[in-house]
KOLRO-786769 format. One line per 2 residues: their letters; for each residue x, y, z of N, C-alpha, C. Coordinates in steps of 0.001 Angstrom, whole numbers, plus 500000, padded with zeros to 6 digits. Example, Ala and Ser with C-alpha at 12.3 -4.5 7.8 and 13.67 -1.06 7.14 Angstrom:
KOLRO-786769
as> 513190/494310/507800/512300/495500/507800/513200/496700/507800; 512850/497750/507080/513670/498940/507140/512900/500030/507870
end
This chain:
KOLRO-786769
xx> 500842/498794/500000/500000/500000/500000/500867/501242/500000; 500542/502162/499149/501273/503417/499083/500908/504292/500271
xx> 501911/504891/500882/501662/505794/501989/502029/507206/501571; 501093/508123/501774/501308/509509/501391/502102/510216/502475
xx> 503058/511052/502117/503741/511861/503121/502735/512689/503914; 503046/512924/505162/502207/513742/506035/500927/513050/506493
xx> 500803/511761/506219/499636/511044/506713/499825/510775/508202; 498776/510978/508960/498856/510685/510388/498611/509212/510622
xx> 498907/508762/511813/498653/507366/512164/497183/507045/511997; 496333/508008/512363/494899/507799/512237/494508/507623/510771
xx> 495122/508415/509900/494869/508268/508468/495234/506866/507999; 496407/506418/508409/496875/505104/507980/495966/503997/508495
xx> 495553/504134/509757/494670/503130/510333/493339/503079/509597; 492815/504237/509269/491539/504292/508559/491679/503684/507162
xx> 492780/503995/506494/493007/503436/505165/493142/501921/505226; 493902/501448/506204/494090/500008/506329/492761/499321/506614
xx> 491960/499939/507477/490647/499385/507785/489774/499387/506540; 489852/500470/505780/489047/500569/504569/489451/499503/503557
xx> 490748/499332/503366/491217/498301/502454/490786/496925/502917; 490875/496693/504229/490554/495379/504768/489067/495058/504603
xx> 488215/496072/504736/486782/495816/504713/486183/495929/503314; 486837/496680/502437/486241/496906/501117/487094/496403/499960
xx> 488410/496445/500124/489290/495997/499059/489167/496855/497817; 488747/498085/497988/488533/498971/496853/489753/499838/496607
xx> 490092/500009/495351/491220/500859/495014/490849/502307/495262; 491683/503021/496002/491402/504411/496334/492337/505338/495580
xx> 491872/506541/495387/492768/507595/494951/493463/508092/496216; 494667/507598/496461/495302/507817/497751/495640/509282/498017
xx> 495781/510053/496976/496109/511464/497196/494937/512221/497803; 493733/511644/497667/492561/512292/498247/492094/511575/499512
xx> 492781/510483/499837/492316/509664/500951/492774/510257/502278; 491910/510994/502889/492171/511570/504201/490991/511228/505087
xx> 491278/510863/506331/490176/510508/507197/490034/511518/508315; 488962/511400/509010/488699/512253/510153/488460/511370/511355
xx> 488461/511954/512531/488196/511170/513729/486739/510745/513772; 485888/511376/512959/484483/510998/512937/484213/510116/511734
xx> 483540/509008/511954/483270/508071/510872/482361/508695/509821; 481523/509610/510237/480616/510249/509284/481406/511046/508242
xx> 482386/511791/508714/483217/512566/507790/484002/511636/506887; 484504/510537/507451/485252/509569/506649/484360/508977/505568
xx> 483100/508673/505916/482171/508127/504920/481942/509140/503804; 481790/510404/504168/481570/511437/503160/482781/511548/502249
xx> 483951/511594/502842/485164/511710/502037/485382/510462/501192; 485078/509310/501779/485224/508056/501043/484298/508074/499837
xx> 483086/508561/500032/482124/508657/498941/482668/509553/497838; 483228/510700/498224/483792/511622/497244/484952/510986/496505
xx> 485805/510258/497253/486956/509608/496633/486496/508591/495597; 485521/507782/495964/485077/506712/495074/484348/507251/493853
xx> 483844/508477/493962/483095/509034/492841/483848/510155/492133; 485172/510208/492360/485937/511322/491805/486668/510941/490527
x> 486447/509725/490038/487194/509448/488835/486864/508114/488240
end
């Protein structure tokens, strides 16, 4: 898995969890998570529909 510079541990954990549960290819440059799952879902939705 590619790791973006400046990613926090929380970002990495969320990405790993996302990969583990969905196995979906992400646009990693846009993959940023929040401490709230709701925000992560919104961002995940945007990522999956951005290209």
